[in-house]
N, C-alpha and C positions, 0 to 999 in steps of 0.2 A: 101325704108324705109316706114314702115307702122305705122300709129298712132293707138293707142288703147284708148278707152274711160276710164276715171277714174274720181275720185272726188278730189277736192282740199278743204280741211277743213282749215279754217282760224280762228285763235283765237287771239284776241287783248286783252291783259290783263296787269295788273300791273307787273312791272319787278320782284318784290319780289316773285311772284307766279311761276316763271320759274323753280326754283329748285324742287318744289313739283309737278308741272304739268308734267314735262318731263318724269319721271318714270311712271306716270299714263297713259300717251299717249302710251308708249311702252307696258305696261301691257294690254291695251285695244286693241292691235293689230297693232299699227303703226310700220312700219319697220324703220322709221326715221322721222326727222322733220328739218325745217330750222327756225332760229330765227334771227330777226333783230329789231333794235330800231324803235319805232313808236311814232310820235308826232301828235297832232291835237286838235280839240275842239269838245266837245260833252256835254252830259247831266251832266257830272261831271266837266265841265269847261275846261280850257286849260290844256293839258298834254304836257309839253314842255321839260321835262327831265333836267330842270335847276338844280334840286336837286333830290336826289334819290327817295324821296317819291312821286314825280310826274312823274316818268318815266314809259313808257309802252313798251311792246315788242309785236311784231307780230310773231306768230308761225304758220307756214304753214306745212300741212301734205298732201301728195299725197297718196291716198289709194283707195281700192275697196269700192263699195257702202256699203256693210255690215259693214266694219270697220268704215267708215264715220259715220254711224248711231250709232254704239257703242261709238265712241268718243264723239259725240254730247250728247248722253244720259248721259254718265259718267260726262262730263264737267258741264252740267246743274245740275245734281243731287249733285255733290260734291262741286261746286264752285259758282254757280250763286247767291245763297242767300247771301253770305258774301263778295263777291268781285265784283268790277266793271269789266265786260268783255263783249266783243262782239264776237259772233260766227256766221259764215256763211259758206255755202257749195256751191261750184261752180262745174259745169261740166268742165272737162279738157281733153285734148288729149295728150298722152305721147308716147314716144318711149321707148323701153326696159321695157315693162310693168311688166316683171318678177321681177324687182327690187322693185315694189310697191305692 
């Protein structure tokens, strides 16, 4: 089994953004994504999901480097000014790279 290098783009954002962000990710070249709940504390205080307006999600996208850059550029341009979000990119090693 051989591992291939790829990128992991992680977006932590308000749960209400998921329905608008998801189609934009696919349009920018993502072949899929994973979403899970996210809780924590940061510049905007505690985000603990006790009520809908304070819940966050973590969206992860495995993709090639060019797609990762497109995703980051799109997210920053379209969402960073009006929404609380965190975006970061990590190196990853995957199997079945053709899926990503």
